[in-house]
Phi, psi and omega in degrees: 000134183290155175278098188295328181294312181290320178293322181298317180290321178293320180293322179297318178297318179294317180296323177298324180289331184260000180260146181277325179228159187303317184288343176291335181301310180297321178297317179298317180297312181296317179296323179293315178296321178296318178296320179296319179293315181296322182273005179056049180258358185290349178279349182291155175292165188305315183294316180291321178295319179296320178297318180294315179297323180298315177296321179295315179296318178301312181293318178295321178298319178294320178295319178298317181295317178297319179297319179294321179295317178295321178298314179299320180295316178298317181293322177294317178297319178297318179297320178296318180296320180293327179292332181280340183265000000 
């Protein structure tokens, strides 16, 4: 069983680097642990689990950033359309 306290602090530091805003950090951490549980990765030793979680946080951070960019673009387009009507 992994040492959740040591992994948690390392994962939090990593999530802070990959999140665009502060509240995204907690979402990244929660999503990464959920992905590890869903993918049955919790049996890995600490180093291998941390490597897997690091990649997951990196990918989730990129997905969150892309989603935010698309959201801003949609909202800007909606604002332009509303200004024309």
